[in-house]
N, CA, C and O atoms as CSV, one atom per row, in Angstrom:
chain,resi,resn,atom,element,x,y,z
A,1,MET,N,N,10.970,-32.290,-5.586
A,1,MET,CA,C,10.523,-31.589,-4.104
A,1,MET,C,C,10.615,-29.972,-4.830
A,1,MET,O,O,11.471,-29.544,-5.605
A,2,GLU,N,N,9.404,-29.282,-4.266
A,2,GLU,CA,C,9.214,-27.783,-4.718
A,2,GLU,C,C,9.046,-27.216,-3.377
A,2,GLU,O,O,8.453,-27.817,-2.481
A,3,GLU,N,N,9.756,-25.649,-3.196
A,3,GLU,CA,C,9.520,-24.941,-2.364
A,3,GLU,C,C,8.666,-23.778,-2.610
A,3,GLU,O,O,8.892,-23.455,-3.776
A,4,PHE,N,N,7.834,-23.016,-2.124
A,4,PHE,CA,C,7.295,-21.845,-2.630
A,4,PHE,C,C,7.370,-20.767,-1.404
A,4,PHE,O,O,6.690,-20.935,-0.391
A,5,SER,N,N,8.410,-19.436,-1.597
A,5,SER,CA,C,8.375,-18.458,-0.730
A,5,SER,C,C,8.131,-17.211,-1.198
A,5,SER,O,O,8.047,-16.998,-2.407
A,6,ALA,N,N,7.992,-16.265,-0.290
A,6,ALA,CA,C,7.712,-14.960,-0.800
A,6,ALA,C,C,8.630,-14.078,0.176
A,6,ALA,O,O,9.062,-14.397,1.284
A,7,GLY,N,N,8.816,-12.863,-0.545
A,7,GLY,CA,C,9.579,-12.052,-0.019
A,7,GLY,C,C,9.474,-10.293,-0.312
A,7,GLY,O,O,8.709,-9.922,-1.202
A,8,GLY,N,N,10.005,-9.604,0.214
A,8,GLY,CA,C,10.019,-8.169,0.019
A,8,GLY,C,C,11.159,-7.224,-0.366
A,8,GLY,O,O,12.295,-7.316,0.099
A,9,VAL,N,N,10.798,-6.395,-1.169
A,9,VAL,CA,C,11.978,-5.315,-1.742
A,9,VAL,C,C,11.196,-4.035,-0.848
A,9,VAL,O,O,10.209,-3.457,-1.302
A,10,LEU,N,N,11.729,-3.745,0.314
A,10,LEU,CA,C,11.302,-2.733,0.985
A,10,LEU,C,C,11.937,-1.578,0.936
A,10,LEU,O,O,13.090,-1.482,1.357
A,11,LEU,N,N,11.212,-0.463,0.371
A,11,LEU,CA,C,11.781,0.808,0.063
A,11,LEU,C,C,11.500,2.000,1.190
A,11,LEU,O,O,10.400,2.166,1.716
A,12,LYS,N,N,12.611,2.751,1.455
A,12,LYS,CA,C,12.233,3.759,2.665
A,12,LYS,C,C,13.080,4.938,1.828
A,12,LYS,O,O,14.309,4.953,1.755
A,13,GLY,N,N,12.223,5.885,1.233
A,13,GLY,CA,C,12.980,6.869,0.430
A,13,GLY,C,C,13.809,6.412,-0.615
A,13,GLY,O,O,13.395,5.577,-1.420
A,14,ASN,N,N,14.992,6.907,-0.674
A,14,ASN,CA,C,16.096,6.250,-1.560
A,14,ASN,C,C,16.988,5.074,-1.034
A,14,ASN,O,O,18.109,4.970,-1.532
A,15,GLN,N,N,16.579,4.135,-0.026
A,15,GLN,CA,C,17.138,3.191,0.755
A,15,GLN,C,C,16.361,2.164,0.412
A,15,GLN,O,O,15.197,2.347,0.055
A,16,VAL,N,N,17.043,0.685,0.498
A,16,VAL,CA,C,16.430,-0.402,0.333
A,16,VAL,C,C,16.688,-1.016,1.561
A,16,VAL,O,O,17.607,-0.575,2.251
A,17,LEU,N,N,15.897,-2.143,2.012
A,17,LEU,CA,C,16.148,-3.035,3.381
A,17,LEU,C,C,16.870,-4.556,2.886
A,17,LEU,O,O,16.214,-5.469,2.382
A,18,LEU,N,N,18.075,-4.596,3.098
A,18,LEU,CA,C,18.775,-5.780,3.022
A,18,LEU,C,C,18.869,-6.649,4.112
A,18,LEU,O,O,18.762,-6.206,5.256
A,19,ILE,N,N,19.093,-8.062,3.847
A,19,ILE,CA,C,19.524,-8.851,5.166
A,19,ILE,C,C,20.896,-9.551,4.540
A,19,ILE,O,O,21.171,-9.656,3.344
A,20,LYS,N,N,21.585,-9.945,5.537
A,20,LYS,CA,C,22.668,-10.879,5.443
A,20,LYS,C,C,22.571,-11.981,5.742
A,20,LYS,O,O,22.623,-12.234,6.945
A,21,SER,N,N,22.418,-12.921,4.920
A,21,SER,CA,C,22.096,-14.318,4.966
A,21,SER,C,C,23.052,-15.073,5.828
A,21,SER,O,O,24.114,-14.521,6.115
A,22,PRO,N,N,22.802,-16.263,6.271
A,22,PRO,CA,C,23.638,-17.223,7.224
A,22,PRO,C,C,25.024,-17.361,6.467
A,22,PRO,O,O,26.150,-17.460,6.955
A,23,SER,N,N,24.701,-17.343,5.376
A,23,SER,CA,C,26.050,-17.906,4.272
A,23,SER,C,C,27.068,-16.390,4.159
A,23,SER,O,O,28.274,-16.302,3.930
A,24,GLY,N,N,26.097,-15.350,4.407
A,24,GLY,CA,C,27.176,-14.042,4.402
A,24,GLY,C,C,26.778,-13.422,3.316
A,24,GLY,O,O,27.593,-12.594,2.909
A,25,VAL,N,N,25.677,-13.541,2.613
A,25,VAL,CA,C,25.307,-13.089,1.251
A,25,VAL,C,C,24.015,-11.868,1.670
A,25,VAL,O,O,22.955,-12.184,2.209
A,26,TRP,N,N,24.392,-10.477,1.289
A,26,TRP,CA,C,23.239,-9.637,1.421
A,26,TRP,C,C,22.030,-10.024,0.148
A,26,TRP,O,O,22.250,-10.186,-1.052
A,27,THR,N,N,21.111,-10.078,0.661
A,27,THR,CA,C,19.966,-10.613,-0.160
A,27,THR,C,C,18.472,-9.639,0.296
A,27,THR,O,O,18.593,-8.585,0.922
A,28,PHE,N,N,17.250,-10.129,-0.084
A,28,PHE,CA,C,16.124,-9.522,0.366
A,28,PHE,C,C,15.644,-10.675,1.601
A,28,PHE,O,O,16.040,-11.838,1.676
A,29,PRO,N,N,14.757,-10.041,2.452
A,29,PRO,CA,C,14.173,-10.900,3.384
A,29,PRO,C,C,13.015,-11.747,2.552
A,29,PRO,O,O,12.326,-11.271,1.650
A,30,LYS,N,N,12.953,-13.100,3.050
A,30,LYS,CA,C,11.945,-13.931,2.298
A,30,LYS,C,C,11.757,-15.220,3.233
A,30,LYS,O,O,12.550,-15.456,4.144
A,31,GLY,N,N,10.614,-16.069,2.939
A,31,GLY,CA,C,10.320,-17.076,3.654
A,31,GLY,C,C,9.297,-17.808,3.152
A,31,GLY,O,O,8.513,-17.397,2.296
A,32,MET,N,N,9.275,-19.015,3.721
A,32,MET,CA,C,8.149,-20.172,3.142
A,32,MET,C,C,7.000,-19.617,3.290
A,32,MET,O,O,6.804,-18.876,4.253
A,33,VAL,N,N,6.086,-19.858,2.419
A,33,VAL,CA,C,4.649,-19.477,2.412
A,33,VAL,C,C,4.110,-20.630,3.124
A,33,VAL,O,O,4.429,-21.760,2.755
A,34,GLU,N,N,3.046,-20.386,4.458
A,34,GLU,CA,C,2.544,-21.489,4.793
A,34,GLU,C,C,1.425,-21.730,4.620
A,34,GLU,O,O,0.746,-20.815,4.154
A,35,GLU,N,N,0.912,-22.742,4.846
A,35,GLU,CA,C,-0.387,-23.499,3.960
A,35,GLU,C,C,-1.534,-22.374,4.472
A,35,GLU,O,O,-1.766,-21.970,5.611
A,36,GLY,N,N,-2.064,-22.080,3.380
A,36,GLY,CA,C,-3.406,-21.304,3.529
A,36,GLY,C,C,-3.106,-20.023,3.289
A,36,GLY,O,O,-4.060,-19.277,3.068
A,37,GLU,N,N,-1.778,-19.473,3.272
A,37,GLU,CA,C,-1.220,-18.132,3.536
A,37,GLU,C,C,-1.272,-17.418,2.274
A,37,GLU,O,O,-0.999,-18.015,1.233
A,38,ASP,N,N,-1.597,-16.191,2.274
A,38,ASP,CA,C,-1.568,-15.520,1.268
A,38,ASP,C,C,-0.146,-14.758,0.971
A,38,ASP,O,O,0.233,-13.865,1.729
A,39,PRO,N,N,0.680,-15.192,-0.263
A,39,PRO,CA,C,1.980,-14.602,-0.298
A,39,PRO,C,C,2.531,-13.385,-0.009
A,39,PRO,O,O,3.716,-13.223,0.280
A,40,LYS,N,N,1.590,-12.406,-0.089
A,40,LYS,CA,C,1.512,-11.024,0.260
A,40,LYS,C,C,1.530,-11.228,1.915
A,40,LYS,O,O,2.232,-10.434,2.541
A,41,ASP,N,N,1.026,-11.930,2.428
A,41,ASP,CA,C,1.093,-11.926,3.947
A,41,ASP,C,C,2.249,-12.257,4.680
A,41,ASP,O,O,2.703,-11.815,5.735
A,42,THR,N,N,2.773,-13.458,3.602
A,42,THR,CA,C,4.111,-14.246,3.925
A,42,THR,C,C,5.226,-13.034,3.838
A,42,THR,O,O,6.089,-12.922,4.710
A,43,ALA,N,N,5.137,-12.131,2.707
A,43,ALA,CA,C,6.233,-11.406,2.529
A,43,ALA,C,C,6.459,-10.260,3.800
A,43,ALA,O,O,7.556,-9.904,4.229
A,44,ILE,N,N,4.974,-9.737,4.329
A,44,ILE,CA,C,5.192,-8.637,5.427
A,44,ILE,C,C,5.725,-9.503,6.560
A,44,ILE,O,O,6.687,-9.157,7.245
A,45,ARG,N,N,5.030,-10.696,6.735
A,45,ARG,CA,C,5.596,-11.494,8.218
A,45,ARG,C,C,6.874,-11.930,8.092
A,45,ARG,O,O,7.402,-12.291,9.144
A,46,GLU,N,N,7.606,-12.007,6.968
A,46,GLU,CA,C,9.079,-12.618,6.866
A,46,GLU,C,C,9.885,-11.221,7.194
A,46,GLU,O,O,10.761,-11.204,8.059
A,47,VAL,N,N,9.519,-10.036,6.431
A,47,VAL,CA,C,10.261,-9.022,6.467
A,47,VAL,C,C,10.389,-8.676,8.044
A,47,VAL,O,O,11.411,-8.186,8.525
A,48,GLN,N,N,9.274,-8.977,8.760
A,48,GLN,CA,C,9.160,-8.309,10.055
A,48,GLN,C,C,9.958,-9.162,11.042
A,48,GLN,O,O,10.567,-8.711,12.012
A,49,GLU,N,N,9.880,-10.525,10.658
A,49,GLU,CA,C,10.644,-11.648,11.561
A,49,GLU,C,C,12.038,-11.456,11.301
A,49,GLU,O,O,12.815,-11.507,12.254
A,50,GLU,N,N,12.447,-11.252,10.190
A,50,GLU,CA,C,13.997,-11.193,9.845
A,50,GLU,C,C,14.610,-9.924,10.156
A,50,GLU,O,O,15.834,-9.818,10.240
A,51,THR,N,N,13.697,-8.808,10.357
A,51,THR,CA,C,14.526,-7.432,10.279
A,51,THR,C,C,13.756,-6.542,11.498
A,51,THR,O,O,14.288,-5.504,11.893
A,52,ALA,N,N,12.836,-6.876,11.907
A,52,ALA,CA,C,11.982,-6.229,12.694
A,52,ALA,C,C,11.501,-4.814,12.097
A,52,ALA,O,O,11.173,-3.909,12.864
A,53,VAL,N,N,11.479,-4.697,11.064
A,53,VAL,CA,C,10.737,-3.536,10.171
A,53,VAL,C,C,9.345,-3.951,9.932
A,53,VAL,O,O,9.011,-5.135,9.897
A,54,LYS,N,N,8.400,-2.795,9.739
A,54,LYS,CA,C,7.020,-3.302,9.494
A,54,LYS,C,C,7.050,-2.710,8.080
A,54,LYS,O,O,7.623,-1.635,7.902
A,55,GLY,N,N,6.378,-3.451,6.920
A,55,GLY,CA,C,6.301,-2.880,5.787
A,55,GLY,C,C,4.711,-3.177,5.452
A,55,GLY,O,O,4.005,-3.991,6.049
A,56,GLU,N,N,4.315,-2.328,4.360
A,56,GLU,CA,C,3.230,-2.662,3.725
A,56,GLU,C,C,3.521,-2.767,2.335
A,56,GLU,O,O,4.322,-2.024,1.767
A,57,VAL,N,N,2.683,-3.965,1.606
A,57,VAL,CA,C,2.979,-4.330,0.436
A,57,VAL,C,C,1.979,-2.886,-0.716
A,57,VAL,O,O,0.921,-2.275,-0.562
A,58,LEU,N,N,2.990,-2.894,-1.724
A,58,LEU,CA,C,2.391,-2.151,-2.813
A,58,LEU,C,C,2.036,-2.837,-4.175
A,58,LEU,O,O,0.964,-2.700,-4.764
A,59,GLN,N,N,2.973,-3.507,-4.539
A,59,GLN,CA,C,2.411,-4.331,-5.689
A,59,GLN,C,C,3.481,-5.291,-5.800
A,59,GLN,O,O,4.549,-5.140,-5.207
A,60,LYS,N,N,3.174,-6.469,-6.691
A,60,LYS,CA,C,3.809,-7.658,-6.812
A,60,LYS,C,C,4.931,-7.223,-7.927
A,60,LYS,O,O,4.617,-6.586,-8.932
A,61,ILE,N,N,6.099,-7.582,-7.677
A,61,ILE,CA,C,7.269,-7.491,-8.564
A,61,ILE,C,C,7.280,-8.583,-9.722
A,61,ILE,O,O,7.081,-8.380,-10.919
A,62,GLY,N,N,7.521,-9.621,-9.176
A,62,GLY,CA,C,7.611,-10.710,-9.908
A,62,GLY,C,C,8.010,-11.825,-9.504
A,62,GLY,O,O,8.044,-11.728,-8.277
A,63,GLU,N,N,8.406,-13.058,-9.875
A,63,GLU,CA,C,8.811,-14.517,-9.331
A,63,GLU,C,C,10.239,-14.748,-10.080
A,63,GLU,O,O,10.523,-14.495,-11.251
A,64,ILE,N,N,11.033,-15.292,-9.080
A,64,ILE,CA,C,12.309,-16.335,-9.751
A,64,ILE,C,C,12.449,-17.652,-9.242
A,64,ILE,O,O,12.214,-17.916,-8.063
A,65,GLU,N,N,12.839,-18.530,-10.119
A,65,GLU,CA,C,12.950,-19.750,-9.655
A,65,GLU,C,C,14.540,-20.266,-9.658
A,65,GLU,O,O,15.399,-19.779,-10.393
A,66,TYR,N,N,14.748,-21.236,-8.794
A,66,TYR,CA,C,16.159,-21.780,-8.719
A,66,TYR,C,C,16.087,-22.971,-8.174
A,66,TYR,O,O,15.138,-23.360,-7.493
A,67,PHE,N,N,17.224,-23.703,-8.483
A,67,PHE,CA,C,17.336,-24.835,-7.822
A,67,PHE,C,C,18.584,-24.910,-6.831
A,67,PHE,O,O,19.650,-24.354,-7.097
A,68,TYR,N,N,18.327,-25.769,-5.469
A,68,TYR,CA,C,19.198,-25.809,-4.566
A,68,TYR,C,C,19.562,-27.200,-4.023
A,68,TYR,O,O,18.695,-28.025,-4.310
A,69,THR,N,N,20.462,-27.636,-3.409
A,69,THR,CA,C,20.511,-28.813,-2.495
A,69,THR,C,C,20.108,-28.796,-1.378
A,69,THR,O,O,20.639,-27.974,-0.631
A,70,LYS,N,N,18.998,-29.705,-0.805
A,70,LYS,CA,C,18.931,-29.676,0.915
A,70,LYS,C,C,18.777,-31.296,1.042
A,70,LYS,O,O,18.098,-32.110,0.417
A,71,ASN,N,N,19.519,-31.387,1.909
A,71,ASN,CA,C,19.766,-33.058,2.470
A,71,ASN,C,C,19.991,-34.095,1.313
A,71,ASN,O,O,19.426,-35.171,1.117
A,72,GLY,N,N,21.031,-33.428,0.566
A,72,GLY,CA,C,21.389,-34.418,-0.735
A,72,GLY,C,C,20.364,-34.556,-1.637
A,72,GLY,O,O,20.504,-35.379,-2.542
A,73,LYS,N,N,19.031,-33.691,-1.535
A,73,LYS,CA,C,17.983,-33.803,-2.611
A,73,LYS,C,C,17.993,-32.511,-3.449
A,73,LYS,O,O,18.272,-31.519,-2.775
A,74,ARG,N,N,17.753,-32.274,-4.782
A,74,ARG,CA,C,17.646,-31.261,-5.556
A,74,ARG,C,C,16.000,-30.412,-5.310
A,74,ARG,O,O,14.915,-30.946,-5.539
A,75,VAL,N,N,16.110,-29.649,-5.032
A,75,VAL,CA,C,14.868,-28.554,-4.628
A,75,VAL,C,C,14.604,-27.552,-5.373
A,75,VAL,O,O,15.440,-26.659,-5.510
A,76,LYS,N,N,13.495,-27.513,-5.942
A,76,LYS,CA,C,12.964,-26.193,-7.153
A,76,LYS,C,C,12.347,-25.352,-5.758
A,76,LYS,O,O,11.687,-25.720,-4.787
A,77,LYS,N,N,12.879,-24.135,-6.161
A,77,LYS,CA,C,12.480,-23.048,-5.110
A,77,LYS,C,C,11.785,-21.954,-6.170
A,77,LYS,O,O,12.325,-21.742,-7.256
A,78,LYS,N,N,10.739,-21.379,-5.840
A,78,LYS,CA,C,10.060,-20.501,-6.377
A,78,LYS,C,C,9.665,-19.376,-5.363
A,78,LYS,O,O,9.073,-19.605,-4.309
A,79,VAL,N,N,10.065,-18.105,-5.803
A,79,VAL,CA,C,9.942,-16.866,-4.713
A,79,VAL,C,C,9.277,-15.960,-5.420
A,79,VAL,O,O,9.735,-15.594,-6.502
A,80,VAL,N,N,8.159,-15.480,-4.957
A,80,VAL,CA,C,7.497,-14.269,-5.301
A,80,VAL,C,C,7.770,-13.022,-4.490
A,80,VAL,O,O,7.707,-13.008,-3.261
A,81,TYR,N,N,8.078,-11.966,-5.247
A,81,TYR,CA,C,8.470,-10.623,-4.433
A,81,TYR,C,C,7.736,-9.663,-4.647
A,81,TYR,O,O,7.380,-9.343,-5.781
A,82,PHE,N,N,7.387,-9.036,-3.552
A,82,PHE,CA,C,6.626,-7.862,-3.607
A,82,PHE,C,C,7.170,-6.472,-3.358
A,82,PHE,O,O,8.139,-6.451,-2.600
A,83,LEU,N,N,6.800,-5.422,-3.783
A,83,LEU,CA,C,7.536,-4.216,-3.632
A,83,LEU,C,C,6.785,-3.581,-2.399
A,83,LEU,O,O,5.567,-3.415,-2.451
A,84,MET,N,N,7.408,-3.283,-1.464
A,84,MET,CA,C,6.879,-2.681,-0.123
A,84,MET,C,C,7.164,-1.450,0.363
A,84,MET,O,O,8.135,-0.940,-0.196
A,85,LYS,N,N,6.662,-0.799,1.202
A,85,LYS,CA,C,6.892,0.586,1.512
A,85,LYS,C,C,6.985,0.472,2.981
A,85,LYS,O,O,6.217,-0.227,3.642
A,86,TYR,N,N,8.214,1.376,3.609
A,86,TYR,CA,C,8.517,1.427,5.023
A,86,TYR,C,C,7.360,1.629,5.805
A,86,TYR,O,O,6.504,2.306,5.236
A,87,LYS,N,N,7.002,1.127,7.274
A,87,LYS,CA,C,5.932,1.746,7.881
A,87,LYS,C,C,6.364,1.975,9.237
A,87,LYS,O,O,5.880,2.875,9.924
A,88,GLU,N,N,7.304,1.151,9.660
A,88,GLU,CA,C,7.993,1.542,11.254
A,88,GLU,C,C,8.925,0.514,11.362
A,88,GLU,O,O,8.906,-0.517,10.688
A,89,GLY,N,N,9.899,0.862,12.383
A,89,GLY,CA,C,10.840,-0.196,12.954
A,89,GLY,C,C,12.299,0.204,12.573
A,89,GLY,O,O,12.600,0.881,11.590
A,90,GLU,N,N,13.139,-0.300,13.471
A,90,GLU,CA,C,14.551,-0.089,13.023
A,90,GLU,C,C,15.171,-1.330,12.821
A,90,GLU,O,O,14.890,-2.255,13.583
A,91,PRO,N,N,16.130,-1.522,11.727
A,91,PRO,CA,C,16.375,-2.927,11.356
A,91,PRO,C,C,17.344,-3.488,12.288
A,91,PRO,O,O,18.334,-2.882,12.700
A,92,LYS,N,N,16.994,-4.740,12.616
A,92,LYS,CA,C,17.947,-5.582,13.629
A,92,LYS,C,C,17.927,-6.942,13.471
A,92,LYS,O,O,16.839,-7.518,13.479
A,93,ALA,N,N,19.083,-7.636,13.308
A,93,ALA,CA,C,19.053,-8.789,13.064
A,93,ALA,C,C,18.186,-9.931,14.007
A,93,ALA,O,O,18.068,-9.866,15.230
A,94,SER,N,N,17.686,-10.854,13.236
A,94,SER,CA,C,17.025,-12.115,14.075
A,94,SER,C,C,17.911,-13.339,14.191
A,94,SER,O,O,19.097,-13.479,13.890
A,95,TRP,N,N,17.177,-14.051,14.620
A,95,TRP,CA,C,18.180,-15.317,14.978
A,95,TRP,C,C,18.353,-16.001,13.540
A,95,TRP,O,O,19.187,-16.900,13.432
A,96,GLU,N,N,17.610,-15.616,12.453
A,96,GLU,CA,C,17.525,-16.141,11.101
A,96,GLU,C,C,18.638,-15.427,10.158
A,96,GLU,O,O,19.005,-15.900,9.083
A,97,VAL,N,N,19.049,-14.392,10.642
A,97,VAL,CA,C,20.171,-13.498,9.681
A,97,VAL,C,C,21.270,-13.012,10.396
A,97,VAL,O,O,21.210,-12.783,11.604
A,98,GLN,N,N,22.334,-12.832,9.670
A,98,GLN,CA,C,23.552,-12.245,10.116
A,98,GLN,C,C,23.433,-10.787,10.551
A,98,GLN,O,O,23.863,-10.397,11.636
A,99,ASP,N,N,22.779,-9.931,9.582
A,99,ASP,CA,C,22.659,-8.620,9.760
A,99,ASP,C,C,21.526,-8.033,9.152
A,99,ASP,O,O,21.170,-8.611,8.125
A,100,ALA,N,N,20.824,-7.001,9.508
A,100,ALA,CA,C,19.689,-6.453,8.505
A,100,ALA,C,C,20.109,-4.890,8.772
A,100,ALA,O,O,20.541,-4.497,9.856
A,101,ARG,N,N,19.921,-4.066,7.632
A,101,ARG,CA,C,19.921,-2.637,7.331
A,101,ARG,C,C,19.582,-2.236,6.139
A,101,ARG,O,O,19.498,-2.978,5.161
A,102,PHE,N,N,19.343,-0.899,6.152
A,102,PHE,CA,C,19.161,0.147,5.017
A,102,PHE,C,C,20.177,0.452,4.492
A,102,PHE,O,O,21.164,0.725,5.175
A,103,PHE,N,N,20.204,0.489,2.947
A,103,PHE,CA,C,21.194,0.599,2.089
A,103,PHE,C,C,20.966,1.904,0.930
A,103,PHE,O,O,20.054,1.732,0.121
A,104,PRO,N,N,21.580,2.884,0.858
A,104,PRO,CA,C,21.130,3.513,-0.610
A,104,PRO,C,C,21.157,2.628,-1.771
A,104,PRO,O,O,21.979,1.720,-1.891
A,105,ILE,N,N,20.260,2.901,-2.615
A,105,ILE,CA,C,19.949,2.271,-3.718
A,105,ILE,C,C,21.194,1.909,-4.291
A,105,ILE,O,O,21.404,0.697,-4.326
A,106,GLU,N,N,22.131,2.700,-4.778
A,106,GLU,CA,C,23.167,2.421,-5.600
A,106,GLU,C,C,24.149,1.816,-4.902
A,106,GLU,O,O,25.084,1.457,-5.617
A,107,GLU,N,N,24.289,1.521,-3.475
A,107,GLU,CA,C,25.338,0.600,-2.845
A,107,GLU,C,C,24.474,-0.542,-2.727
A,107,GLU,O,O,25.093,-1.578,-2.966
A,108,ALA,N,N,23.398,-0.703,-2.474
A,108,ALA,CA,C,22.725,-2.113,-2.637
A,108,ALA,C,C,22.769,-2.704,-3.827
A,108,ALA,O,O,22.778,-3.934,-3.776
A,109,GLN,N,N,22.807,-2.100,-5.140
A,109,GLN,CA,C,22.953,-2.517,-6.375
A,109,GLN,C,C,24.092,-3.351,-6.177
A,109,GLN,O,O,24.026,-4.572,-6.319
A,110,LYS,N,N,25.144,-2.742,-5.852
A,110,LYS,CA,C,26.551,-3.420,-5.900
A,110,LYS,C,C,26.688,-4.555,-4.754
A,110,LYS,O,O,27.542,-5.435,-4.859
A,111,LEU,N,N,25.889,-4.494,-3.763
A,111,LEU,CA,C,25.970,-5.473,-2.956
A,111,LEU,C,C,25.250,-6.618,-3.063
A,111,LEU,O,O,25.610,-7.525,-2.313
A,112,LEU,N,N,24.089,-6.887,-3.979
A,112,LEU,CA,C,23.590,-7.935,-4.416
A,112,LEU,C,C,24.359,-8.909,-5.365
A,112,LEU,O,O,24.967,-8.580,-6.384
A,113,LYS,N,N,24.223,-10.179,-4.846
A,113,LYS,CA,C,25.237,-11.111,-5.651
A,113,LYS,C,C,24.348,-11.882,-6.555
A,113,LYS,O,O,24.805,-12.041,-7.687
A,114,TYR,N,N,22.984,-12.485,-6.274
A,114,TYR,CA,C,22.477,-13.357,-6.859
A,114,TYR,C,C,21.870,-12.789,-8.446
A,114,TYR,O,O,21.862,-11.566,-8.586
A,115,LYS,N,N,21.491,-13.438,-9.338
A,115,LYS,CA,C,21.354,-12.758,-10.588
A,115,LYS,C,C,19.807,-12.654,-10.397
A,115,LYS,O,O,19.287,-11.637,-10.857
A,116,GLY,N,N,18.999,-13.572,-9.779
A,116,GLY,CA,C,17.596,-13.196,-9.384
A,116,GLY,C,C,17.345,-12.089,-8.582
A,116,GLY,O,O,16.327,-11.411,-8.725
A,117,ASP,N,N,18.191,-11.859,-7.756
A,117,ASP,CA,C,18.161,-10.440,-6.559
A,117,ASP,C,C,18.355,-9.552,-7.484
A,117,ASP,O,O,17.543,-8.648,-7.286
A,118,LYS,N,N,19.054,-9.309,-8.466
A,118,LYS,CA,C,19.428,-8.052,-9.330
A,118,LYS,C,C,18.110,-7.963,-10.104
A,118,LYS,O,O,17.337,-7.013,-9.982
A,119,GLU,N,N,17.918,-8.934,-10.849
A,119,GLU,CA,C,16.507,-8.772,-11.847
A,119,GLU,C,C,15.224,-8.202,-10.994
A,119,GLU,O,O,14.535,-7.246,-11.352
A,120,ILE,N,N,15.053,-8.901,-9.905
A,120,ILE,CA,C,14.280,-8.450,-8.991
A,120,ILE,C,C,14.298,-6.767,-8.625
A,120,ILE,O,O,13.306,-6.067,-8.825
A,121,PHE,N,N,15.410,-6.304,-8.134
A,121,PHE,CA,C,15.656,-5.048,-7.891
A,121,PHE,C,C,15.281,-4.049,-8.868
A,121,PHE,O,O,14.697,-2.974,-8.733
A,122,LYS,N,N,15.836,-4.756,-10.078
A,122,LYS,CA,C,15.695,-3.563,-11.303
A,122,LYS,C,C,14.355,-3.687,-11.674
A,122,LYS,O,O,13.875,-2.717,-12.261
A,123,LYS,N,N,13.671,-4.611,-11.477
A,123,LYS,CA,C,12.339,-4.327,-11.776
A,123,LYS,C,C,11.385,-3.496,-10.667
A,123,LYS,O,O,10.360,-2.864,-10.923
A,124,ALA,N,N,11.975,-3.672,-9.466
A,124,ALA,CA,C,11.136,-3.084,-8.188
A,124,ALA,C,C,11.509,-1.408,-8.606
A,124,ALA,O,O,10.706,-0.491,-8.427
A,125,LEU,N,N,12.773,-1.248,-9.142
A,125,LEU,CA,C,12.963,0.075,-9.339
A,125,LEU,C,C,12.236,0.767,-10.387
A,125,LEU,O,O,11.839,1.924,-10.250
A,126,GLN,N,N,12.059,0.082,-11.420
A,126,GLN,CA,C,11.355,0.588,-12.605
A,126,GLN,C,C,9.620,0.761,-11.849
A,126,GLN,O,O,9.051,1.784,-12.230
A,127,LEU,N,N,9.034,0.124,-11.143
A,127,LEU,CA,C,7.862,0.210,-10.433
A,127,LEU,C,C,7.756,1.352,-9.554
A,127,LEU,O,O,6.707,1.995,-9.535
A,128,ALA,N,N,8.879,1.715,-8.720
A,128,ALA,CA,C,9.041,2.552,-7.600
A,128,ALA,C,C,8.344,3.871,-7.897
A,128,ALA,O,O,7.574,4.350,-7.065
A,129,PRO,N,N,8.626,4.563,-9.230
A,129,PRO,CA,C,8.219,5.629,-9.408
A,129,PRO,C,C,6.733,6.117,-9.465
A,129,PRO,O,O,6.210,7.228,-9.545
A,130,LEU,N,N,6.271,4.841,-9.391
A,130,LEU,CA,C,4.785,4.743,-9.630
A,130,LEU,C,C,3.979,4.938,-8.371
A,130,LEU,O,O,2.756,5.077,-8.365
A,131,PHE,N,N,4.830,4.939,-7.200
A,131,PHE,CA,C,4.404,4.842,-5.911
A,131,PHE,C,C,5.308,6.014,-5.038
A,131,PHE,O,O,5.317,6.014,-3.807
A,132,SER,N,N,5.945,6.854,-5.733
A,132,SER,CA,C,6.996,7.858,-5.007
A,132,SER,C,C,6.275,8.542,-4.255
A,132,SER,O,O,6.932,8.962,-3.302
A,133,LYS,N,N,5.037,8.908,-4.234
A,133,LYS,CA,C,4.123,9.721,-3.077
A,133,LYS,C,C,4.258,8.761,-1.961
A,133,LYS,O,O,4.460,9.396,-0.926
A,134,ASP,N,N,4.235,7.809,-1.807
A,134,ASP,CA,C,4.190,6.707,-0.774
A,134,ASP,C,C,5.512,6.460,0.003
A,134,ASP,O,O,5.639,6.326,1.220
A,135,LEU,N,N,6.607,6.423,-1.098
A,135,LEU,CA,C,8.180,6.105,-0.347
A,135,LEU,C,C,8.473,7.199,0.192
A,135,LEU,O,O,9.530,7.319,0.812
């Protein structure tokens, strides 16, 4: 079984938007790509659904893949992440997440637990200077 998701690394100045997952881990907002949906649109939708923050996609960062177990079955999950800039809204948790807030970049780097998240964040920070006038 395979799942395809998209998410956003949303920057607001020198801060980044993180969510606290139901399992209590700080990560980036993401969700399943719906049939016929462009992954960019998925990232925008999921960020807004999970955090109430509106963002705009600047560029694709990259993809990560991992496996997890769902209902006793091994699932391969592929997630494509996009660098996003803040448009409007104050972060607040939705029914899907425990918490949502902006963190200074240095603090966010310490909070991220998953190897894939750390790699994506590193790539996002390498891309960010290209868009510094937008952030």
